[in-house]
C-alpha positions as a Markdown table, in Angstrom:
| # | Residue | x | y | z |
|---|---|---|---|---|
| 1 | Met | 0.0 | 0.1 | 0.1 |
| 2 | Ala | 1.3 | 3.5 | -0.9 |
| 3 | Ala | 2.4 | 5.5 | 2.1 |
| 4 | Thr | -0.2 | 8.2 | 1.4 |
| 5 | Lys | -3.1 | 5.8 | 1.3 |
| 6 | Glu | -2.0 | 4.2 | 4.3 |
| 7 | Trp | -1.8 | 7.6 | 6.3 |
| 8 | Leu | -5.3 | 8.6 | 4.9 |
| 9 | Asn | -6.7 | 5.2 | 6.1 |
| 10 | Gln | -5.3 | 5.7 | 9.5 |
| 11 | Leu | -7.0 | 9.1 | 9.6 |
| 12 | Ala | -10.2 | 7.7 | 8.5 |
| 13 | Ala | -10.1 | 4.9 | 11.0 |
| 14 | Asp | -9.5 | 7.5 | 13.9 |
| 15 | Ala | -6.1 | 5.7 | 14.6 |
| 16 | Leu | -4.3 | 9.1 | 14.9 |
| 17 | Asp | -7.1 | 10.5 | 17.3 |
| 18 | Glu | -5.1 | 9.9 | 20.7 |
| 19 | Pro | -1.5 | 11.3 | 19.5 |
| 20 | Leu | -3.3 | 14.2 | 17.8 |
| 21 | Ser | -5.5 | 15.1 | 20.8 |
| 22 | Arg | -2.5 | 15.2 | 23.0 |
| 23 | Leu | -0.7 | 17.6 | 20.8 |
| 24 | Tyr | -3.6 | 19.8 | 20.0 |
| 25 | Gly | -6.6 | 19.0 | 22.4 |
| 26 | Glu | -9.9 | 17.2 | 21.9 |
| 27 | Glu | -11.9 | 20.3 | 21.1 |
| 28 | Val | -9.8 | 21.0 | 17.9 |
| 29 | Leu | -9.2 | 17.4 | 16.8 |
| 30 | Pro | -11.4 | 17.6 | 13.8 |
| 31 | Met | -9.5 | 20.5 | 12.6 |
| 32 | Ala | -6.0 | 18.9 | 13.3 |
| 33 | Lys | -7.1 | 15.6 | 11.2 |
| 34 | Glu | -8.0 | 17.8 | 8.5 |
| 35 | Arg | -5.0 | 20.0 | 8.6 |
| 36 | Leu | -2.7 | 16.7 | 8.6 |
| 37 | Arg | -4.8 | 15.3 | 5.8 |
| 38 | Arg | -4.4 | 18.2 | 3.7 |
| 39 | Thr | -0.5 | 18.5 | 4.3 |
| 40 | Ile | -0.1 | 14.7 | 3.4 |
| 41 | Cys | -2.1 | 15.2 | 0.3 |
| 42 | Gln | -0.1 | 18.2 | -0.7 |
| 43 | Phe | 3.1 | 16.3 | -0.3 |
| 44 | Thr | 2.0 | 13.8 | -2.7 |
| 45 | Glu | 0.9 | 16.4 | -5.1 |
| 46 | Val | 4.4 | 18.0 | -5.0 |
| 47 | Tyr | 6.7 | 15.0 | -4.8 |
| 48 | Gly | 4.7 | 12.0 | -6.0 |
| 49 | Glu | 4.3 | 8.9 | -4.1 |
| 50 | Arg | 7.0 | 7.7 | -1.6 |
| 51 | Glu | 7.6 | 4.4 | 0.1 |
| 52 | Glu | 8.3 | 6.2 | 3.4 |
| 53 | Leu | 6.4 | 9.0 | 4.7 |
| 54 | Arg | 7.0 | 10.6 | 8.1 |
| 55 | Val | 5.2 | 13.3 | 10.2 |
| 56 | Phe | 6.8 | 15.6 | 12.7 |
| 57 | Ser | 5.7 | 18.6 | 14.7 |
| 58 | Ala | 7.3 | 21.2 | 16.9 |
| 59 | Pro | 5.4 | 23.7 | 19.0 |
| 60 | Gly | 5.8 | 27.5 | 19.7 |
| 61 | Arg | 6.4 | 28.7 | 23.1 |
| 62 | Thr | 5.4 | 31.3 | 25.5 |
| 63 | Glu | 7.6 | 32.8 | 27.9 |
| 64 | Leu | 6.1 | 33.3 | 31.3 |
| 65 | Cys | 9.1 | 34.9 | 32.9 |
| 66 | Gly | 12.7 | 35.3 | 32.4 |
| 67 | Asn | 12.7 | 38.1 | 29.6 |
| 68 | His | 16.3 | 38.3 | 28.1 |
| 69 | Ile | 18.2 | 36.8 | 30.9 |
| 70 | Asp | 18.9 | 33.2 | 29.4 |
| 71 | His | 21.9 | 34.5 | 27.5 |
| 72 | Gln | 23.3 | 35.4 | 30.8 |
| 73 | His | 22.8 | 31.8 | 32.1 |
| 74 | Gly | 19.8 | 33.0 | 33.9 |
| 75 | Arg | 16.5 | 31.0 | 34.9 |
| 76 | Gly | 13.3 | 31.0 | 32.6 |
| 77 | Leu | 9.7 | 29.9 | 32.9 |
| 78 | Ala | 8.0 | 29.0 | 29.6 |
| 79 | Ala | 5.6 | 26.9 | 28.3 |
| 80 | Thr | 4.7 | 25.3 | 24.9 |
| 81 | Val | 1.4 | 25.9 | 23.2 |
| 82 | Thr | -0.6 | 24.0 | 20.5 |
| 83 | Leu | 0.2 | 26.1 | 17.9 |
| 84 | Asp | 3.1 | 24.4 | 16.1 |
| 85 | Lys | 5.0 | 23.7 | 12.7 |
| 86 | Leu | 3.9 | 20.3 | 11.0 |
| 87 | Ala | 6.1 | 18.7 | 8.5 |
| 88 | Val | 5.6 | 15.7 | 6.2 |
| 89 | Ala | 8.7 | 14.4 | 5.0 |
| 90 | Ala | 10.6 | 11.5 | 3.1 |
| 91 | Pro | 14.3 | 11.0 | 2.7 |
| 92 | Asn | 15.9 | 11.3 | -0.8 |
| 93 | Arg | 19.4 | 10.0 | -1.9 |
| 94 | Glu | 20.3 | 13.4 | -3.5 |
| 95 | Asn | 21.7 | 15.1 | -0.6 |
| 96 | Arg | 19.5 | 17.9 | -1.3 |
| 97 | Val | 16.7 | 19.5 | 0.8 |
| 98 | Ser | 13.4 | 20.8 | -0.9 |
| 99 | Ile | 10.6 | 22.1 | 1.4 |
| 100 | Trp | 7.5 | 23.2 | -0.1 |
| 101 | Ser | 5.9 | 26.0 | 2.2 |
| 102 | Pro | 3.4 | 28.6 | 1.6 |
| 103 | Ser | 5.9 | 31.4 | 3.2 |
| 104 | His | 9.2 | 30.1 | 2.9 |
| 105 | Pro | 9.8 | 27.6 | 0.0 |
| 106 | Ile | 13.2 | 25.8 | -0.4 |
| 107 | Arg | 14.3 | 24.3 | -3.6 |
| 108 | Asn | 17.2 | 21.8 | -3.9 |
| 109 | Leu | 19.3 | 23.3 | -1.3 |
| 110 | Asp | 22.4 | 21.4 | -1.3 |
| 111 | Cys | 22.8 | 20.0 | 2.2 |
| 112 | Arg | 26.6 | 19.2 | 1.8 |
| 113 | Asp | 27.4 | 23.1 | 1.6 |
| 114 | Leu | 27.8 | 24.2 | 5.2 |
| 115 | Ser | 29.5 | 27.5 | 4.2 |
| 116 | His | 28.2 | 30.8 | 5.5 |
| 117 | His | 26.1 | 32.7 | 3.1 |
| 118 | Glu | 26.0 | 36.1 | 4.1 |
| 119 | Ala | 22.7 | 36.8 | 2.0 |
| 120 | Glu | 21.2 | 33.8 | 3.9 |
| 121 | Trp | 21.7 | 35.4 | 7.3 |
| 122 | Gly | 18.4 | 35.7 | 9.1 |
| 123 | His | 16.5 | 33.5 | 6.8 |
| 124 | Ser | 15.5 | 29.7 | 6.6 |
| 125 | Pro | 18.4 | 28.5 | 4.4 |
| 126 | Ser | 20.7 | 29.7 | 7.0 |
| 127 | Leu | 19.2 | 27.6 | 9.6 |
| 128 | Ile | 19.1 | 24.5 | 7.7 |
| 129 | Arg | 22.7 | 24.7 | 7.0 |
| 130 | Gly | 23.3 | 25.4 | 10.7 |
| 131 | Ile | 21.3 | 22.3 | 11.8 |
| 132 | Tyr | 23.2 | 20.1 | 9.3 |
| 133 | Ala | 26.3 | 21.6 | 10.6 |
| 134 | Ala | 25.5 | 20.9 | 14.2 |
| 135 | Phe | 24.5 | 17.2 | 13.5 |
| 136 | Leu | 27.8 | 16.7 | 11.7 |
| 137 | Arg | 29.5 | 18.2 | 14.6 |
| 138 | Ala | 28.0 | 15.8 | 16.9 |
| 139 | Gly | 28.9 | 12.8 | 14.6 |
| 140 | Arg | 25.1 | 12.2 | 13.7 |
| 141 | Ala | 24.0 | 10.8 | 10.2 |
| 142 | Val | 22.4 | 13.1 | 7.6 |
| 143 | Gly | 21.0 | 13.0 | 4.3 |
| 144 | Gly | 18.7 | 14.8 | 2.2 |
| 145 | Phe | 14.8 | 15.1 | 2.4 |
| 146 | Asp | 11.7 | 16.3 | 0.8 |
| 147 | Ala | 9.0 | 17.9 | 2.9 |
| 148 | Val | 5.9 | 19.8 | 3.0 |
| 149 | Thr | 5.6 | 22.1 | 6.1 |
| 150 | Asp | 2.4 | 23.9 | 7.6 |
| 151 | Ser | 2.8 | 26.6 | 10.3 |
| 152 | Val | 0.3 | 28.2 | 12.5 |
| 153 | Val | 3.0 | 29.6 | 14.7 |
| 154 | Pro | 2.6 | 33.4 | 13.7 |
| 155 | Ala | 5.9 | 34.9 | 12.7 |
| 156 | Gly | 6.7 | 38.0 | 14.8 |
| 157 | Ser | 4.3 | 37.0 | 17.4 |
| 158 | Gly | 7.0 | 36.3 | 20.2 |
| 159 | Leu | 6.0 | 32.4 | 20.2 |
| 160 | Ser | 9.5 | 31.6 | 18.8 |
| 161 | Ser | 8.9 | 30.7 | 15.3 |
| 162 | Ser | 12.5 | 30.5 | 14.7 |
| 163 | Ala | 13.1 | 27.8 | 17.8 |
| 164 | Ser | 10.1 | 26.0 | 16.7 |
| 165 | Ile | 11.6 | 25.3 | 13.0 |
| 166 | Glu | 14.8 | 24.6 | 14.6 |
| 167 | Ile | 13.5 | 21.7 | 16.7 |
| 168 | Leu | 11.3 | 20.3 | 13.7 |
| 169 | Leu | 14.1 | 20.2 | 11.7 |
| 170 | Gly | 16.2 | 18.6 | 14.3 |
| 171 | Ala | 13.6 | 16.1 | 15.1 |
| 172 | Leu | 12.9 | 15.4 | 11.4 |
| 173 | Leu | 16.6 | 14.7 | 10.6 |
| 174 | Ser | 17.2 | 12.6 | 13.6 |
| 175 | Gly | 14.0 | 10.8 | 12.8 |
| 176 | Leu | 14.7 | 10.1 | 9.3 |
| 177 | Tyr | 18.5 | 9.3 | 9.5 |
| 178 | Gly | 19.0 | 8.4 | 13.3 |
| 179 | Gly | 16.1 | 5.8 | 13.8 |
| 180 | Glu | 14.8 | 8.0 | 16.9 |
| 181 | Leu | 14.5 | 11.5 | 18.1 |
| 182 | Leu | 17.2 | 13.0 | 20.0 |
| 183 | Pro | 16.8 | 13.8 | 23.7 |
| 184 | Pro | 15.3 | 17.5 | 24.1 |
| 185 | Leu | 18.5 | 18.8 | 25.5 |
| 186 | Lys | 20.6 | 17.9 | 22.2 |
| 187 | Leu | 17.7 | 19.1 | 20.0 |
| 188 | Ala | 17.8 | 22.3 | 21.7 |
| 189 | Glu | 21.7 | 22.7 | 21.8 |
| 190 | Ile | 21.7 | 22.0 | 17.8 |
| 191 | Gly | 18.9 | 24.6 | 17.5 |
| 192 | Gln | 20.9 | 27.2 | 19.2 |
| 193 | Tyr | 23.9 | 26.5 | 17.5 |
| 194 | Ala | 22.2 | 27.0 | 14.2 |
| 195 | Glu | 20.6 | 30.3 | 15.1 |
| 196 | Asn | 23.7 | 31.6 | 16.8 |
| 197 | Cys | 26.3 | 30.9 | 14.3 |
| 198 | Tyr | 24.3 | 30.6 | 11.0 |
| 199 | Tyr | 21.3 | 32.8 | 11.4 |
| 200 | Gly | 23.2 | 35.5 | 13.1 |
| 201 | Lys | 20.8 | 35.9 | 16.3 |
| 202 | Pro | 22.6 | 35.8 | 19.7 |
| 203 | Ser | 19.8 | 34.0 | 21.3 |
| 204 | Gly | 20.1 | 32.0 | 24.7 |
| 205 | Leu | 19.0 | 28.3 | 25.0 |
| 206 | Leu | 15.7 | 28.8 | 26.6 |
| 207 | Asp | 13.4 | 29.0 | 23.6 |
| 208 | Gln | 14.8 | 25.8 | 21.9 |
| 209 | Leu | 14.7 | 23.8 | 25.2 |
| 210 | Ser | 11.0 | 24.9 | 25.7 |
| 211 | Cys | 10.1 | 24.1 | 22.3 |
| 212 | Ala | 11.8 | 20.8 | 22.8 |
| 213 | Leu | 10.4 | 19.6 | 26.2 |
| 214 | Gly | 6.9 | 20.6 | 26.1 |
| 215 | Gly | 4.6 | 21.7 | 29.0 |
| 216 | Val | 5.5 | 24.3 | 31.6 |
| 217 | Gln | 9.2 | 24.2 | 32.3 |
| 218 | Leu | 11.2 | 26.0 | 34.8 |
| 219 | Val | 14.9 | 26.1 | 33.3 |
| 220 | Asp | 18.0 | 27.2 | 35.2 |
| 221 | Leu | 20.7 | 27.7 | 32.9 |
| 222 | Lys | 23.6 | 28.4 | 35.6 |
| 223 | Asn | 25.2 | 25.5 | 33.9 |
| 224 | Pro | 24.2 | 25.4 | 30.2 |
| 225 | Ala | 25.6 | 22.1 | 29.6 |
| 226 | Ala | 23.6 | 20.4 | 32.1 |
| 227 | Pro | 20.5 | 22.7 | 33.0 |
| 228 | Ala | 18.3 | 22.1 | 35.7 |
| 229 | Ile | 14.7 | 21.5 | 34.5 |
| 230 | Glu | 11.5 | 21.4 | 36.4 |
| 231 | Ser | 8.1 | 20.8 | 35.5 |
| 232 | Ser | 5.3 | 23.1 | 36.6 |
| 233 | Pro | 1.4 | 23.0 | 36.3 |
| 234 | Ala | -0.5 | 25.3 | 34.3 |
| 235 | Pro | -3.5 | 26.1 | 36.4 |
| 236 | Phe | -4.9 | 28.9 | 34.2 |
| 237 | Pro | -8.3 | 26.9 | 33.5 |
| 238 | Glu | -8.7 | 26.2 | 37.2 |
| 239 | Trp | -8.3 | 30.2 | 37.7 |
| 240 | Lys | -10.9 | 30.5 | 34.9 |
| 241 | Met | -8.4 | 32.8 | 33.1 |
| 242 | Ala | -7.2 | 32.7 | 29.6 |
| 243 | Leu | -3.6 | 33.3 | 28.4 |
| 244 | Tyr | -3.4 | 35.6 | 25.3 |
| 245 | Val | -0.8 | 36.9 | 23.1 |
| 246 | Val | -1.5 | 40.4 | 21.3 |
| 247 | Tyr | 0.5 | 41.0 | 18.2 |
| 248 | Ala | 0.8 | 44.8 | 18.6 |
| 249 | Gly | 3.6 | 45.6 | 16.2 |
| 250 | Lys | 5.5 | 44.1 | 13.2 |
| 251 | Ser | 8.3 | 41.5 | 12.8 |
| 252 | His | 11.6 | 41.6 | 14.7 |
| 253 | Ser | 13.5 | 40.9 | 11.4 |
| 254 | Asp | 15.0 | 44.2 | 11.2 |
| 255 | Leu | 15.8 | 45.1 | 14.9 |
| 256 | Lys | 18.7 | 43.0 | 15.1 |
| 257 | Glu | 20.8 | 45.7 | 16.6 |
| 258 | Asp | 18.4 | 46.4 | 19.2 |
| 259 | Phe | 18.5 | 42.6 | 20.4 |
| 260 | Ala | 22.2 | 42.3 | 20.2 |
| 261 | Ala | 22.6 | 45.3 | 22.5 |
| 262 | Ile | 21.1 | 43.7 | 25.2 |
| 263 | Pro | 23.5 | 40.7 | 25.8 |
| 264 | Asn | 26.4 | 42.8 | 24.9 |
| 265 | Glu | 25.7 | 45.5 | 27.5 |
| 266 | Met | 25.0 | 42.9 | 30.2 |
| 267 | Arg | 28.2 | 41.0 | 29.4 |
| 268 | Arg | 30.0 | 44.6 | 29.8 |
| 269 | Val | 28.8 | 44.6 | 33.2 |
| 270 | Ala | 29.7 | 41.2 | 33.9 |
| 271 | Asn | 33.2 | 41.8 | 32.5 |
| 272 | Ala | 33.7 | 44.7 | 34.8 |
| 273 | Phe | 33.7 | 42.1 | 37.7 |
| 274 | Gly | 36.0 | 39.9 | 35.6 |
| 275 | Lys | 33.3 | 37.6 | 34.6 |
| 276 | Glu | 31.8 | 36.4 | 31.3 |
| 277 | Tyr | 28.2 | 36.3 | 32.4 |
| 278 | Leu | 26.1 | 38.0 | 35.1 |
| 279 | Arg | 25.1 | 34.8 | 36.7 |
| 280 | Asp | 28.6 | 34.5 | 37.9 |
| 281 | Val | 28.6 | 38.2 | 39.6 |
| 282 | Glu | 27.4 | 38.4 | 43.1 |
| 283 | Glu | 24.1 | 40.6 | 43.2 |
| 284 | Glu | 25.3 | 42.3 | 46.4 |
| 285 | Glu | 28.7 | 43.2 | 45.0 |
| 286 | Phe | 27.0 | 44.6 | 41.8 |
| 287 | Tyr | 24.6 | 46.7 | 43.7 |
| 288 | Ala | 27.4 | 48.2 | 45.8 |
| 289 | Ser | 29.4 | 49.0 | 42.9 |
| 290 | Ile | 26.9 | 51.0 | 41.1 |
| 291 | Gly | 28.8 | 54.2 | 41.8 |
| 292 | Ala | 31.8 | 53.2 | 40.5 |
| 293 | Leu | 30.4 | 51.4 | 37.3 |
| 294 | Arg | 28.7 | 54.7 | 36.2 |
| 295 | Gly | 32.0 | 56.1 | 35.3 |
| 296 | Arg | 32.8 | 53.0 | 33.1 |
| 297 | Leu | 29.5 | 51.8 | 31.9 |
| 298 | Pro | 26.4 | 53.4 | 30.4 |
| 299 | Asp | 23.5 | 53.8 | 32.7 |
| 300 | Arg | 21.5 | 51.6 | 30.4 |
| 301 | Ala | 23.7 | 48.7 | 30.6 |
| 302 | Ile | 23.4 | 49.1 | 34.6 |
| 303 | Leu | 19.7 | 49.0 | 34.5 |
| 304 | Arg | 19.8 | 46.1 | 32.2 |
| 305 | Ala | 22.0 | 44.3 | 34.8 |
| 306 | Met | 19.2 | 45.2 | 37.5 |
| 307 | His | 16.7 | 43.5 | 35.4 |
| 308 | Phe | 18.8 | 40.5 | 35.2 |
| 309 | Phe | 19.1 | 40.1 | 39.1 |
| 310 | Glu | 15.6 | 40.9 | 39.7 |
| 311 | Glu | 14.2 | 38.8 | 36.9 |
| 312 | Asn | 16.3 | 35.8 | 37.9 |
| 313 | Arg | 14.8 | 35.9 | 41.3 |
| 314 | Arg | 11.3 | 36.5 | 40.1 |
| 315 | Val | 11.1 | 33.4 | 37.8 |
| 316 | Leu | 11.3 | 31.2 | 41.0 |
| 317 | Thr | 8.4 | 33.3 | 42.6 |
| 318 | Met | 6.4 | 32.8 | 39.6 |
| 319 | Ala | 6.9 | 29.1 | 39.7 |
| 320 | Lys | 6.1 | 28.8 | 43.0 |
| 321 | Ala | 3.0 | 30.7 | 42.4 |
| 322 | Leu | 2.2 | 27.9 | 39.6 |
| 323 | Arg | 2.7 | 24.9 | 42.1 |
| 324 | Glu | 0.6 | 26.4 | 44.8 |
| 325 | Lys | -1.8 | 27.8 | 42.3 |
| 326 | Asp | -1.7 | 31.2 | 43.9 |
| 327 | Lys | -3.3 | 33.3 | 41.3 |
| 328 | Thr | -3.0 | 36.7 | 43.0 |
| 329 | Ala | 0.7 | 36.3 | 43.4 |
| 330 | Tyr | 1.3 | 35.1 | 39.8 |
| 331 | Cys | -0.7 | 38.1 | 38.4 |
| 332 | Arg | 1.3 | 40.3 | 40.6 |
| 333 | Glu | 4.7 | 39.0 | 39.7 |
| 334 | Met | 3.4 | 39.0 | 36.0 |
| 335 | Ile | 3.0 | 42.7 | 36.0 |
| 336 | Ala | 6.2 | 43.1 | 37.7 |
| 337 | Ser | 7.9 | 41.3 | 35.3 |
| 338 | Gly | 6.6 | 43.6 | 32.8 |
| 339 | Gln | 7.4 | 46.7 | 34.7 |
| 340 | Ser | 11.0 | 45.5 | 34.9 |
| 341 | Ser | 11.1 | 45.0 | 31.3 |
| 342 | Phe | 9.8 | 48.4 | 30.6 |
| 343 | Cys | 11.8 | 50.5 | 33.0 |
| 344 | Arg | 15.0 | 48.6 | 33.3 |
| 345 | Leu | 15.6 | 46.2 | 30.3 |
| 346 | Gln | 14.0 | 49.0 | 28.1 |
| 347 | Asn | 13.0 | 46.6 | 25.2 |
| 348 | Ile | 9.3 | 48.0 | 24.9 |
| 349 | Phe | 10.3 | 50.4 | 21.6 |
| 350 | Pro | 13.2 | 50.5 | 19.5 |
| 351 | Leu | 15.5 | 53.3 | 19.8 |
| 352 | Ser | 15.9 | 53.2 | 15.8 |
| 353 | Glu | 12.1 | 54.2 | 15.4 |
| 354 | Pro | 11.4 | 56.8 | 17.9 |
| 355 | Glu | 7.5 | 56.8 | 16.8 |
| 356 | Glu | 7.0 | 53.0 | 17.6 |
| 357 | Arg | 5.3 | 52.6 | 20.5 |
| 358 | Ser | 2.8 | 49.7 | 19.6 |
| 359 | Ile | 3.9 | 47.7 | 22.6 |
| 360 | Ala | 3.7 | 50.3 | 25.1 |
| 361 | Leu | 0.0 | 51.2 | 23.9 |
| 362 | Ala | -0.9 | 47.4 | 24.0 |
| 363 | Leu | 0.5 | 47.5 | 27.5 |
| 364 | Ala | -1.7 | 50.5 | 28.6 |
| 365 | Leu | -4.7 | 49.3 | 27.2 |
| 366 | Ser | -4.4 | 46.0 | 28.8 |
| 367 | Glu | -3.8 | 47.7 | 32.1 |
| 368 | Gln | -7.2 | 49.6 | 31.6 |
| 369 | Val | -9.1 | 46.3 | 31.1 |
| 370 | Leu | -7.4 | 44.1 | 33.5 |
| 371 | Ala | -6.4 | 46.2 | 36.4 |
| 372 | Gly | -6.8 | 44.4 | 39.5 |
| 373 | Ala | -8.1 | 41.2 | 37.9 |
| 374 | Gly | -5.5 | 39.9 | 35.4 |
| 375 | Gly | -1.8 | 40.5 | 34.6 |
| 376 | Trp | 0.0 | 41.5 | 31.2 |
| 377 | Arg | 3.7 | 42.1 | 30.3 |
| 378 | Val | 6.0 | 42.3 | 27.3 |
| 379 | His | 6.2 | 39.1 | 25.6 |
| 380 | Gly | 9.5 | 37.5 | 23.9 |
| 381 | Gly | 12.0 | 39.7 | 22.4 |
| 382 | Gly | 10.3 | 43.1 | 22.8 |
| 383 | Phe | 10.8 | 46.2 | 20.9 |
| 384 | Ser | 8.0 | 45.5 | 18.5 |
| 385 | Gly | 5.7 | 42.3 | 18.3 |
| 386 | Thr | 3.5 | 41.1 | 21.0 |
| 387 | Ile | 2.6 | 41.3 | 24.5 |
| 388 | Gln | 1.2 | 38.7 | 26.9 |
| 389 | Ala | -1.8 | 38.8 | 29.0 |
| 390 | Leu | -3.6 | 36.7 | 31.5 |
| 391 | Val | -7.4 | 37.5 | 31.2 |
| 392 | Pro | -10.4 | 36.2 | 33.4 |
| 393 | Tyr | -13.0 | 34.7 | 31.3 |
| 394 | Ala | -15.4 | 37.0 | 32.6 |
| 395 | Leu | -13.3 | 40.0 | 31.0 |
| 396 | Glu | -12.5 | 38.3 | 27.6 |
| 397 | Lys | -15.2 | 39.9 | 25.6 |
| 398 | Asp | -13.9 | 43.2 | 26.9 |
| 399 | Phe | -10.4 | 42.6 | 26.4 |
| 400 | Leu | -11.1 | 41.4 | 22.9 |
| 401 | Arg | -13.1 | 44.5 | 21.9 |
| 402 | Val | -10.6 | 46.9 | 23.3 |
| 403 | Leu | -7.5 | 45.5 | 22.1 |
| 404 | Glu | -8.6 | 44.0 | 18.6 |
| 405 | Gly | -10.5 | 47.4 | 18.2 |
| 406 | Val | -7.0 | 48.9 | 18.3 |
| 407 | Phe | -4.9 | 46.4 | 16.8 |
| 408 | Gly | -7.3 | 44.8 | 14.3 |
| 409 | Thr | -9.4 | 41.5 | 14.4 |
| 410 | Gly | -7.3 | 38.4 | 14.8 |
| 411 | Ser | -4.4 | 40.2 | 16.6 |
| 412 | Cys | -5.4 | 38.5 | 20.0 |
| 413 | Tyr | -4.4 | 34.7 | 20.2 |
| 414 | Arg | -5.9 | 32.7 | 22.8 |
| 415 | Leu | -3.2 | 30.0 | 24.0 |
| 416 | Arg | -3.6 | 26.5 | 25.1 |
| 417 | Ile | -0.6 | 24.6 | 26.9 |
| 418 | Arg | 0.8 | 22.0 | 24.9 |
| 419 | Pro | 2.3 | 18.9 | 27.1 |
| 420 | Val | 4.5 | 17.8 | 24.3 |
| 421 | Gly | 7.6 | 19.1 | 22.8 |
| 422 | Gly | 9.2 | 18.3 | 19.5 |
| 423 | Ala | 7.7 | 14.9 | 18.3 |
| 424 | Glu | 7.2 | 12.5 | 15.7 |
| 425 | Ile | 3.4 | 11.6 | 15.0 |
| 426 | Thr | 2.5 | 8.0 | 14.7 |
| 427 | Ala | -0.5 | 6.0 | 15.1 |
């Protein structure tokens, strides 16, 4: 039986209902099945029938706390969401990568060419070359593949679209050529290498690790080679509250200088104490030295270091609130996290565009609707893009009316937590 027909028969016989429900939730199972059916059929239309056909999924993630501190070996609290990237793939023997995608098609990329192409920086081909380079550095088998992808992780949404595609590619390659998926930490390290060294974005490990692990995770990166990981519950439905991200601005693609300045300035502070990362600096020593630092470093660098120390402690407080199902404490700390990002980290608007204040406006409107009842904070990288809000069910209509009234219909995404990270879908 042809691989396509076998997959379609399994879908029709409900053999995939359990794994799909686990990834997406029972309430959207019919849509998930139709999406998978459509993607499988698209693969056959583009590439023809294949003997082997595999399906992989990698989720987006939402940052709950730990804004811009993972690159300083700080802590992070994040959760994977049911919005994901899906790939239907088959190996080929031609050492080429072809990906049919509505947004980022790739045709016949030579996967043996692992050189840096300046024109590809910040684009999908650079990630692909970086993933292959990382696999070969780790002594892993690789080869070419053909794939059709379908993404419901909105680009620029702060849901870590780049980490999602990195984990998807890592899962796909390890599944096709390694027999089984790599462990989450190894997938995350491969993704981070590709993003740092080929894509050109100096990210920490938290985004990739969150997308690889699944669920809500407290990650301590004091030792990045062996991060401490602790799972946390997600009691938002018990609190009768919904987690939203609101797309208020534009893509992050042209804000690389703003992003790069944050780790660079934090490292300058760490270097002033003879350390490479702020995590290795004693907090009390830092605060006692601010007067002396002002003569050597810009005030913004000092403020960003203050954010690091405060946010690194706040991650533990918010994780504790989740464990103890303390809604009041969680919302209080969520708002405090956002205030620290605004006043100390200063990633709410880009310096290169003085009139860009979309995130500040979204935060102000959220406060107007949710004050005393919910939470709000910048989401992800900042400067432009998205905010996050925790909205009581009783205020959802008001929240949507106000925020979508300003930023447009469909700008608010209601998130569901997904318990599974990067995965292969099998019956």
